[in-house]
N, C-alpha and C positions, 0 to 999 in steps of 0.2 A: 616676512613671512612670522606669525606667532608660532612658538613651540608649543609642545603638549604640556609643559609644565606651566606656561602663561595661559594656555586655553583651560587648564583645571582649574584656575582661580576665577575665571569668567563664566565657565559653563557649569552648570549643576553636575557635581562629581562626587563620588565617595571616597572617604579617606580611609588609611588603615584602621582607624578605631571604629568604622561603620561596619554593618552587618552584611556581608557579602553573600551570605549564603544562598538567597534566592537568585542570585545571577550565575551560580555554579551548575545549576542542574534545569532540566526541562521535564516535560509530560512523559518522555521515555524512560525514565528511571535513571538514565546515565547522569554521572556526577563528574565534575572537573578533577583532574588529578593534581592540579595544583591552583594557586591563585594567579588572578589576572593582574596586570601592571596597574590598571586603574579602571574605573567604571565611569564613563562620561553620558551625560544624559542632555542632549541638545534639545532646543524648544523650536528651531528654524531650520529650514534647507540650508541657510547661509552656515549655521554653525556646524552642520554635518560636513559640509565642503570643506570647513576650514580644518576639522578634526582629521579628514582623510588626507588632506595637503601634509598636515603636521606629521601624520603617521608614515607618508611616503618618505617625507624629508628624513625622518629618522629611523628609517626602515623597520617600522612597527607594524606588526600584524594586528588585524581587527577581527572582531566576533561580533556580528550583528544580531541584536536580539529585539524582539517584540514582546508578545505576552508569555513566552516560554512555555507553550502548551504543546508543541510539537511532538511526535512521537518517534522521530527518527533521529533524536540526538544532535539536530542542526544547530541548537542555541549554546551546546556545551564550549566554553572557551578552552583554548590551550593555555598551559601556564605561560604567563608573561604576556597574553594578549591585551590589548586595549579593547575592552567590551564597550560597544557603542549601543546604549539602550535608547529606544525611541519612545519610550513610555510617556515622556513629557510633550510629545508631539501630539496632542490629544484633541485639537480643535476641529470641530465641523465649521469650514469657514464660509460656505454658502449652499443655499439649497435654491435651485432654480424650479420654480413651481410649476412654469410654463412648458419647459421642456422636458420636465422630469429627470434631473440629475443633481447630483449632491458632491461638493468638493471639499475633500477631508484630509487631515494630516495622517501620516501612516500609523501613529499611536493610538487612534481613536478605537476604542473597545467595540467588538462588533454588536454586542447587545444595546450599549449605549447609544450607538447609531440608529440602530432598528427603533430603539424607543423615540429618539428625537424626530426622525422623519416619520413615523406613523403618528406623532402628535400634531403634525402639519398635514395630514391626511395622505401621505405617500407610504411607499412600502419598499424596503430593500430585503430581498427574498433569502439571502443567504442566510444558513440555520445550521449549526453544529452543536455537538456536546459541549464545547469548550466556550459557547457563546459569552459567557459573563467575564471572560478573561482573555481571550483570543484577540489580536489586534489586527486592524485591516491590512497594515504593510506586510504582516506575517501570513495574512490568508491569501495576499496577492503572490508573495514570494513562493509559498508552496502549491498555488492553484488549487485551494481548498475546494471541496465537493459538497459534502453535506446532504440534508435530508430532502431539499427540493430540487436537485438537478434534474429530475426527470421533466419539469416543466421549465426550468429557469436556466439551466446549464451550471457549468462550474465558474468559478471566479473569473476565469478568462473571458466569459461572455457577458459578465457584469461590469467591466473596466473599459471605460471610454478613453481614458487619458491618464498619463502619470508624469510625476517629476522624479529624476532618478539622478543621484549622486554617482558618477562613474569612479573607477579605482585610482584615478589620478587627481580627484578632486572636481573635475569638469561638472557642471550642472546641467542635465539635459532635460529640458522642459519640452513636454510633449502632452499638454494639457487638453487635448482635444475635446470638444463638448457634443460633439454629433455621431451619430451610430455610423454614418457613412464617410470614409475618407480615403480615397483611392490616389494618393499623391506617392506611390512608390511603395518602399518597405515600410511595413508596420513595425516600428522599432519597439514599441512597448512590449511585444511578444518576447523579445529577448530577456524580459526580466521578469515576466510572469511565469511562476514555476520553475524558475533557476536558483532559489533558495538563497539569494544574495551573494551568489558567486560571480555576478556580471556586473552588479550595480546596487546601491541602496535605494529602495523606494521610499520616498519622503512624502509625497503628496499624492492623491489620485482623484480622478472624476468617475464617479460611478454611476449607472444606470438606475432608476427608480421605476415603480410600477404603482398603478393605482392600488390603494390600500383595500384589502378585501374586506368586506362588511362582516362576513363569518367564515370560520373554518370548521368543516365536518369531517369528523374521524369515524373509523370502524375497525374492528378487528375481525378478521375473517378466518375460520378454520377450514384448513385443506387436508384432503388426504394423500397427495403425493405431489411429485414435480410436475407431472402433466397438467394437474388442475392448477398448479401455480402459473405456468405459462400461459395457460388458456386465459386465466383471470387477468393476467398482465395485458394481454392483446386485448380482451374485452374492454377492461377498464379504459385503456389508452383510446379507444374508438367510441366509447360510449359516454365517457365522463370528460368532457373537454377541459375542466378546470382541476383535472387530477394533479396533484403536486407532489405527493409523496407514495412510495410502494416499498414499505419496510418489511423484509422478511425475517421471522424469528423461528427457529427450529426448537423443538420441544426441550431439549437440555438446556438451552439458553433461558427459555421462559421460566424453567424449574429454578435455575440459578438466579434469576432476577427476582422472581417473587420471593424466595428464600432470603437473599440479601435484603429486600426491601421490607420484609416481614408481612408480606401480603397474600393473598391467595392467588394461586396459579389460574389463569384464565381457562374456563371450560374445564376446571378440575383436572387438568392435564390430560384431557382424553384424546387429543389429536396431535398427529406428529409435527405440523408446521402451521403456523399463522402468518397471516399478512396484516399490518398495519396500514391502511389506506388513509390518505387525507385528500379533500377536495376544498378548494376556495370558492366562496360565494361572492360575487359582487352585487347581489341584490338583497334587498331587506325581506324579500317574500319567501326566503328559505328554498328557492327554486332548486338549487344545486344539492341541498340536503335531502330533498324529496328524490331527486334523481339517484343518489346513492342509495336510498332506501329501497327504492323499486329495483335497481340494478342488482342488489344483494338479494333480495326477495325471489327474483326470478333465477338467480344462479343456485339459490339453495333448492328451490322447487324443483328445477331440472336435475339435480344431483351433481351439479358441476362445483358446488361448495358444500361443505358439511353445517356450519353453524355461523353465526355473526354476532358480535356485540356492537350495538350502536349507542354511544353515550348519550345520555339525556340532558347533559350539562356540561359546561367548560370544565369543571372540577373532575368529573368523570373522565373525560378526553384526556385530560392531563395526566391522569392515574396510569392510563394506556401508554402515553408517552414516556413516562417515568420508567415504566418497564425497560422501554426501548433504550433508554438513555442509561441504563444502570451499569453498563460495562465497566466504566471506571470503579465503581465500588466493588464489582465482582471480583476483578483482577486483583485487588489487594488480597483475597484470600487463595490466589493461585500462584503467589510467587514461590520461586522464580518462573516466569512465563514467558511465551512469545506471543505477541498480538499481530497476526498478519492482516494486512489489507491489500487485498489483491483484486485486480481485474480480470474477470473470466468471460470469454464468450459465452453467451446464456445457454446455447446448444450443447456446449462442453462442460457444462456445470457438474451435471450427475456424475460423470466419468471422473472428472477432476476430484469432486468430494470422496468418492467411493475408493479410488486409489490412494489419496493422500491420506484420509483417515485410517485406511487398512494399514498402510506402511507405518504410520505413527502408532497405530495400537499393537502391531506386532513387536515394536522396539520398546515402547513405553507404555505398557498396559496399564499403568497406575495413573497416569496424568489424564485430567480432564480435556474434553474437547467441545467448545462452545462455538455455534455458529449462527450468524445472523448477517444481514447486509441490505444495501440499497439495491435490491435485485433488478430494480427498473433501468438501472445502467450497468448492470453486470458487476458491481462492487460487492465482494463477499469479505467479510471479517470472520477470520478464524483464529480464535484464541486457544492456547494449549498450556497447560502446567499443572501442578508443579513439575519442574525438571531439574535434575543436577545441573548446577552451573556450567559444568564442563560440557555438557551435551546441548547447551542452547544453539551452538553454531551448526551442530549436526541436524538438528530441528529444522532451523531455516534452510539449510541445504536441500533437505529432503522435500521440503514443501515447494521450494522456488524451483527444483527440478520438474516438479509436476506442473508448476505454472508454465515453464518453457514449453513442456510437451505439448500443451494445448494453446499456445501461442497468447498466451495472457501478459499480463503487466505484473511485476512484483509490487509496485506500489500504485493504487487507484488514486488515493487522495492524501496520503500523509507525507510525501516526499522521499527522498532517499537519504538526505543527511549523512550521518556518520554510519549508523547502523547498517543501512542496507547497500551502501557503497561497495562491499565485496561481492555482492550478488547481482550488481546492475547488469553485466554480462548474459544473464538469463532473460532480460527483455529487450537488450540493445545489441545489435550487431556490431562487428568490428569497425566496419565503416563509420556507422553512427557514432560510436565513442570517438574515433578519431576526428570527425568533425565536431564534436563538441568540446574536444580538447583545443582545436584549432580557434574556436570561438572565445574560449577561455583565454587563450595565450593572447589573442588580439586584444581584449578588453582589460586582462588583468594578468599579464605574463609573469609578474612577481609574486601572485597569489596573495595579495595584501587583504583581500576579503574573504572571510570564512574558508581559509585554507583547510584542506582534509574534507571537505565536503563535497557528496555527489561522486566526483572524479579526481583523480590527481594527475597532474601534466606529467 
């Protein structure tokens, strides 16, 4: 069996004189405390399996990396780890234009995949702010959500089949091509959302959809939370092609406009706004007209205050630019905590009132920004700057309120290293025990991504 030293000569690797800096951090802001033993960049599943077997033989732990865009510190290596980067496994292997599926390697960048399938008249609906650099394997490992969950679901709903390398180097091929497969336990779900702790995703079969002819957006101004919930219900029943329902409170829109050097929508006159999107499969603009009529009726009846309907794709992109500005905003709020929580919609007003009141009482000078994919109960709360010594206390406070309403401490960003100490706020003791038993069964030596999600 080849050794790591032998493999490093055969497989694309970084040497001691190469720049390792980009492999030492991810989107969370965390940085490695020491250097990895080496960085290996395989091109095939067979090379991944060979690396894993060599690491097992040499008792060498591994950190699995994709695009390093994660917000939970999951891609940060421990000192001395072998970093296994999937960035060179970037091939779109096959597109089935009859069934509407695509087979890809794990290192394919999300935006590149979307562009390739759309060029052939198909559509992969996953979309998120890190689209230009996140990779499909990482999207699967964290069960990414994104902007269109309301219509298409999370990454879990878009995955038909997987190929996975287990912690002993075994290759598990489950490249199912169909939507239905009732042949016992669906093993792919053991690896979706488990952040590389049970196996390494190397290839996937993904669902595609017919490419939309047009997308139509609108920014809707609302008076209060009651109007928000009423709008969501009405939009879901009236607009069958509704794909996005993004809510932004005024403080967030002010910060986004200031950061981007643009004007705040509606001159900041309203407390919250919703960015809607519908997808049209017809060239006659039927869905755009339906959206226009729907909003006219809401405003005329007093159930919405105002609306902006872009007249061009450029104007629509400007609205979405506001929604995607959070990364740039956060640069001016350091040190900050960016929460990604799942809250039952009916409990959201109480959660926000209590959490923000407690934060205000203890850290009155920190900013608090709120936005989210409220169609699926996913709220993003960002707060800062805070003294670094207080960051843990900020997290504990908010997660206590999440637990109080039966919510999730992570709606779409995963647990990684950062949220691991707080997992008990969302998972019961029996659940945690069962998760440990599964980890023990598949990777009892913690060869893969040790220290993420939970400890054995």
